[in-house]
C-alpha positions as CSV (number, residue, x, y, z in Angstrom):
1,X,0.0,0.0,0.0
2,X,1.0,3.6,-0.4
3,X,3.0,4.6,2.7
4,X,1.7,8.2,2.7
5,X,-1.9,6.9,2.8
6,X,-1.0,4.6,5.6
7,X,0.6,7.4,7.6
8,X,-2.3,9.7,7.0
9,X,-4.7,7.0,8.3
10,X,-2.7,5.9,11.4
11,X,-1.8,9.4,12.5
12,X,-5.5,10.5,12.5
13,X,-6.9,10.2,16.0
14,X,-10.4,9.6,14.5
15,X,-9.1,6.3,13.1
16,X,-9.2,4.7,16.5
17,X,-12.4,3.6,18.3
18,X,-11.2,5.1,21.6
19,X,-10.4,8.5,19.9
20,X,-7.0,9.4,21.5
21,X,-6.1,13.1,21.9
22,X,-3.1,12.7,19.6
23,X,-1.1,10.1,17.8
24,X,2.7,10.1,17.9
25,X,4.9,8.1,15.5
26,X,8.2,6.5,15.8
27,X,9.9,4.4,13.2
28,X,12.8,2.0,12.8
29,X,14.3,0.5,9.6
30,X,11.7,-2.3,9.8
31,X,8.5,-0.8,11.3
32,X,6.3,2.1,12.1
33,X,5.1,2.6,15.7
34,X,1.9,4.6,16.3
35,X,1.5,5.7,19.9
36,X,-2.1,6.4,20.8
37,X,-2.0,7.1,24.5
38,X,-2.8,3.8,26.2
39,X,-2.1,1.6,23.1
40,X,0.6,1.2,20.5
41,X,0.1,-0.1,16.9
42,X,3.1,-1.5,15.1
43,X,3.0,-1.8,11.3
44,X,5.8,-3.7,9.6
45,X,7.5,-2.1,6.6
46,X,7.5,-4.1,3.3
47,X,11.3,-4.6,3.4
48,X,13.7,-7.5,2.7
49,X,17.1,-7.4,4.2
50,X,17.8,-11.1,3.8
51,X,17.7,-12.0,7.5
52,X,14.3,-10.1,7.7
53,X,11.8,-10.5,5.0
54,X,8.5,-8.6,5.3
55,X,8.2,-8.1,1.5
56,X,4.7,-9.5,1.0
57,X,1.4,-8.9,2.8
58,X,1.2,-12.6,3.6
59,X,4.6,-12.6,5.2
60,X,3.7,-9.5,7.3
61,X,0.6,-11.1,8.5
62,X,2.5,-14.2,9.5
63,X,5.1,-12.3,11.4
64,X,2.5,-10.1,13.1
65,X,1.1,-13.4,14.4
66,X,4.5,-14.6,15.4
67,X,5.2,-11.4,17.3
68,X,2.0,-11.9,19.3
69,X,2.6,-15.6,19.9
70,X,6.3,-15.4,20.9
71,X,6.0,-12.3,23.1
72,X,3.0,-13.7,24.9
73,X,5.4,-16.2,26.5
74,X,6.8,-13.4,28.7
75,X,4.2,-10.5,28.5
76,X,0.8,-11.8,27.5
77,X,-0.9,-8.8,29.0
78,X,0.9,-6.5,26.6
79,X,0.3,-8.1,23.3
80,X,-3.4,-7.8,22.5
81,X,-3.8,-9.0,18.9
82,X,-3.5,-8.1,15.3
83,X,-5.6,-5.4,13.7
84,X,-6.5,-5.2,10.0
85,X,-6.1,-2.1,7.9
86,X,-8.7,-2.4,5.2
87,X,-9.8,-0.6,2.0
88,X,-13.4,-0.2,0.9
89,X,-13.7,1.7,-2.4
90,X,-10.4,3.4,-1.8
91,X,-11.4,4.5,1.7
92,X,-9.1,3.1,4.4
93,X,-10.1,2.2,7.9
94,X,-8.8,0.2,10.9
95,X,-10.6,-3.1,11.7
96,X,-13.5,-2.2,9.4
97,X,-15.0,-3.8,6.4
98,X,-13.2,-4.2,3.1
99,X,-10.1,-5.7,1.6
100,X,-7.2,-6.2,4.0
101,X,-4.2,-4.2,2.7
102,X,-2.0,-4.2,5.8
103,X,-1.8,-5.5,9.4
104,X,-0.8,-3.9,12.7
105,X,0.3,-5.5,16.0
106,X,-1.8,-4.0,18.8
107,X,-0.1,-3.6,22.1
108,X,-0.8,-2.0,25.5
109,X,1.6,0.8,26.1
110,X,4.1,0.4,28.9
111,X,5.2,3.4,31.1
112,X,8.3,4.9,29.5
113,X,9.8,6.1,32.8
114,X,9.7,2.5,34.1
115,X,11.9,1.0,31.3
116,X,15.0,-0.7,32.7
117,X,17.5,1.5,30.7
118,X,15.6,4.7,32.0
119,X,15.8,3.4,35.5
120,X,19.6,2.9,35.2
121,X,19.9,6.4,33.8
122,X,18.0,7.8,36.8
123,X,19.9,5.5,39.3
124,X,16.7,3.8,40.4
125,X,17.8,0.2,39.6
126,X,18.7,-2.0,42.6
127,X,19.5,-5.6,43.5
128,X,15.9,-6.4,44.5
129,X,14.7,-5.6,41.0
130,X,17.6,-7.4,39.4
131,X,16.7,-10.5,41.5
132,X,13.1,-10.4,40.2
133,X,14.3,-10.1,36.6
134,X,16.7,-13.0,37.1
135,X,13.9,-15.1,38.5
136,X,11.6,-14.3,35.5
137,X,14.3,-15.1,32.9
138,X,15.3,-18.3,34.6
139,X,11.7,-19.5,34.8
140,X,11.2,-18.6,31.1
141,X,14.3,-20.5,30.1
142,X,13.2,-23.5,32.1
143,X,9.9,-23.7,30.2
144,X,11.2,-22.6,26.8
145,X,10.9,-25.0,23.9
146,X,13.7,-27.4,23.1
147,X,13.9,-30.1,20.4
148,X,16.4,-31.7,18.0
149,X,16.1,-28.8,15.5
150,X,16.6,-26.1,18.1
151,X,19.5,-28.1,19.7
152,X,21.4,-28.0,16.3
153,X,22.0,-24.3,17.0
154,X,24.4,-25.2,19.8
155,X,26.6,-27.3,17.5
156,X,30.2,-26.2,17.2
157,X,29.8,-25.7,13.4
158,X,26.8,-23.3,13.9
159,X,28.7,-21.3,16.7
160,X,31.7,-21.0,14.4
161,X,29.4,-19.9,11.5
162,X,27.8,-17.2,13.7
163,X,31.2,-16.0,14.9
164,X,32.7,-16.0,11.4
165,X,29.7,-14.1,10.0
166,X,30.4,-11.4,12.6
167,X,34.0,-10.9,11.4
168,X,33.1,-11.1,7.7
169,X,30.4,-8.4,8.1
170,X,32.5,-6.0,10.1
171,X,35.9,-6.0,8.4
172,X,34.7,-3.0,6.3
173,X,34.2,-1.0,9.5
174,X,37.9,-1.4,10.6
175,X,39.2,2.1,11.1
176,X,35.6,3.5,11.4
177,X,33.9,1.9,14.4
178,X,36.6,-0.5,15.5
179,X,40.4,-0.7,15.3
180,X,42.5,-3.3,13.6
181,X,43.9,-4.3,17.0
182,X,40.3,-4.8,18.4
183,X,39.3,-6.8,15.3
184,X,42.3,-9.1,15.4
185,X,42.3,-9.8,19.1
186,X,38.6,-10.4,19.4
187,X,38.7,-12.7,16.4
188,X,41.7,-14.6,17.8
189,X,40.1,-14.9,21.2
190,X,36.8,-16.2,19.8
191,X,38.2,-19.0,17.7
192,X,40.6,-20.1,20.4
193,X,37.8,-20.2,23.0
194,X,35.7,-22.4,20.8
195,X,38.5,-24.7,19.9
196,X,39.6,-25.1,23.6
197,X,36.0,-25.5,24.9
198,X,34.5,-28.0,22.5
199,X,33.7,-30.4,25.3
200,X,31.6,-28.0,27.4
201,X,29.9,-26.6,24.3
202,X,28.9,-30.1,23.3
203,X,27.8,-30.8,26.9
204,X,25.4,-27.8,26.7
205,X,23.7,-29.4,23.7
206,X,23.4,-32.8,25.4
207,X,21.9,-31.2,28.6
208,X,19.2,-29.3,26.5
209,X,20.6,-25.9,27.3
210,X,19.9,-24.7,23.7
211,X,16.4,-23.3,23.6
212,X,13.9,-21.1,21.9
213,X,14.9,-17.9,23.7
214,X,14.0,-14.2,23.5
215,X,16.9,-13.3,21.2
216,X,17.3,-9.6,22.1
217,X,17.4,-9.5,25.8
218,X,18.5,-5.9,26.5
219,X,17.6,-3.3,29.2
220,X,15.4,-1.3,26.8
221,X,13.2,-4.4,26.3
222,X,12.4,-4.8,30.0
223,X,9.9,-2.8,32.0
224,X,9.5,-2.7,35.8
225,X,6.0,-1.7,36.5
226,X,3.3,-3.5,38.5
227,X,5.3,-6.6,37.4
228,X,8.3,-7.4,35.2
229,X,7.5,-7.2,31.5
230,X,10.0,-8.5,29.0
231,X,8.9,-7.7,25.4
232,X,10.0,-7.2,21.8
233,X,11.6,-10.6,21.2
234,X,13.0,-11.5,17.8
235,X,10.1,-13.0,15.7
236,X,11.5,-12.5,12.2
237,X,14.3,-15.1,12.2
238,X,14.3,-18.2,14.3
239,X,18.1,-18.4,14.0
240,X,18.5,-15.3,16.1
241,X,16.3,-16.7,18.9
242,X,17.6,-20.3,19.1
243,X,20.7,-20.5,21.3
244,X,22.3,-21.3,24.6
245,X,20.4,-19.9,27.6
246,X,23.9,-18.8,28.8
247,X,24.2,-16.6,25.7
248,X,20.9,-14.9,26.5
249,X,21.8,-14.3,30.1
250,X,25.2,-13.0,29.0
251,X,23.4,-10.5,26.6
252,X,21.6,-8.7,29.5
253,X,24.8,-8.9,31.7
254,X,26.7,-7.3,28.8
255,X,24.2,-4.6,28.4
256,X,24.4,-3.7,32.1
257,X,28.2,-3.6,31.8
258,X,27.8,-1.3,28.8
259,X,25.6,1.1,30.7
260,X,28.2,1.3,33.6
261,X,26.4,-1.1,36.0
262,X,29.2,-3.7,36.4
263,X,28.2,-4.6,40.0
264,X,24.5,-5.2,39.0
265,X,25.7,-7.1,36.0
266,X,27.7,-9.5,38.2
267,X,24.8,-9.7,40.6
268,X,22.4,-10.6,37.8
269,X,24.7,-13.3,36.4
270,X,25.2,-14.7,39.9
271,X,21.5,-14.6,40.7
272,X,20.5,-16.3,37.4
273,X,23.1,-19.0,37.9
274,X,22.0,-19.6,41.5
275,X,18.3,-19.8,40.6
276,X,18.9,-22.0,37.5
277,X,21.6,-24.2,39.1
278,X,23.5,-23.9,35.8
279,X,27.0,-23.3,37.2
280,X,28.7,-24.2,33.9
281,X,27.7,-20.7,32.7
282,X,30.6,-19.3,34.7
283,X,32.9,-21.1,32.2
284,X,31.4,-19.6,29.1
285,X,29.7,-16.3,30.1
286,X,32.7,-14.2,29.2
287,X,32.8,-15.6,25.7
288,X,29.2,-15.0,25.2
289,X,29.4,-11.5,26.6
290,X,32.2,-10.8,24.1
291,X,30.1,-12.3,21.3
292,X,27.0,-10.3,22.2
293,X,28.9,-7.0,22.6
294,X,30.4,-7.6,19.1
295,X,27.0,-8.3,17.6
296,X,25.7,-5.0,19.0
297,X,28.8,-3.2,17.6
298,X,28.0,-4.7,14.2
299,X,24.3,-3.8,14.3
300,X,25.1,-0.2,15.2
301,X,27.7,-0.1,12.5
302,X,25.2,-1.1,9.9
303,X,23.3,2.1,10.6
304,X,26.2,4.1,9.3
305,X,25.4,2.9,5.7
306,X,21.6,3.6,5.9
307,X,20.7,6.6,3.7
308,X,17.4,7.0,5.7
309,X,19.2,7.7,9.0
310,X,19.9,11.3,9.8
311,X,23.5,12.5,10.6
312,X,22.8,13.0,14.3
313,X,21.5,9.5,14.6
314,X,24.4,8.1,12.7
315,X,26.8,9.9,15.1
316,X,24.9,8.2,18.0
317,X,25.2,4.8,16.3
318,X,28.9,5.3,15.7
319,X,29.6,6.1,19.3
320,X,27.5,3.1,20.4
321,X,29.3,0.8,18.0
322,X,32.7,2.0,19.1
323,X,31.7,1.5,22.8
324,X,30.4,-2.0,22.2
325,X,33.5,-3.0,20.2
326,X,35.7,-1.7,23.0
327,X,33.7,-3.7,25.5
328,X,34.1,-6.8,23.4
329,X,37.8,-6.1,23.4
330,X,37.8,-5.8,27.1
331,X,36.1,-9.2,27.5
332,X,38.6,-10.7,25.0
333,X,41.7,-9.6,26.9
334,X,40.2,-10.9,30.1
């Protein structure tokens, strides 16, 4: 559908049955977010980046459904359903009668000031909250799906493929967002770790530690309100969700380190390991923190080549990329 017609419809308060006072819009490279007071509507853009393919209406419908299904594992109260954007004689409406031309994920809006990253910024995060988050994540991992297909993502060959992909996709950023020394040392550390720890990595597979996880467990995807809400998991590519629970726990620990909360990062890791009883994580968490920091550096670097991103945002992405690569380097040198 025509994007200008979509924006005109979704930015009009009269489009919605509850008639909000105003509608604000945010957008990423893959979606539009329409904030309507108590609710948020997310429309996926018709893009295809290879690892994300929303290029057809059928695919966007499917991934809207997946977003509801997968996020309901951790925050069923937030993900309310999928709305239809329809056209009847060229007149567009939301959840009306006519031909479906687009879909929108309908969500309950969470309080922005209670997001975990905001609480860190305001110095409101403490050990009590961290313990609750560790409990929720450990319980989620305990019940998360595991089968022979998911377990394959813990094989040495797949881990090597993922690591190698990182370095292939970031060599063009050497001298821009990471240094040659950082690139070489992190690469050397990663391959040596995998080679020297084949036994424990295989043990993780045999003990069913490779599961259908969240995939993007960062502070900005956690809200501490009347309860702990964890949202915005990766729905568009199973490969990015399937992995070792240790890698997922390491992701949040890394993000806490990046935001300057090293003590809370250690407390989170210790709490998660105590609750889950998974003490082998101590042997591999530094590797996975390095891997996750490098992935974040890579993703932020990708923004530098996006013509749709404004210079100020690119500068922010560059600083974030450099910070994440430096953090990965710090993990690599031990």
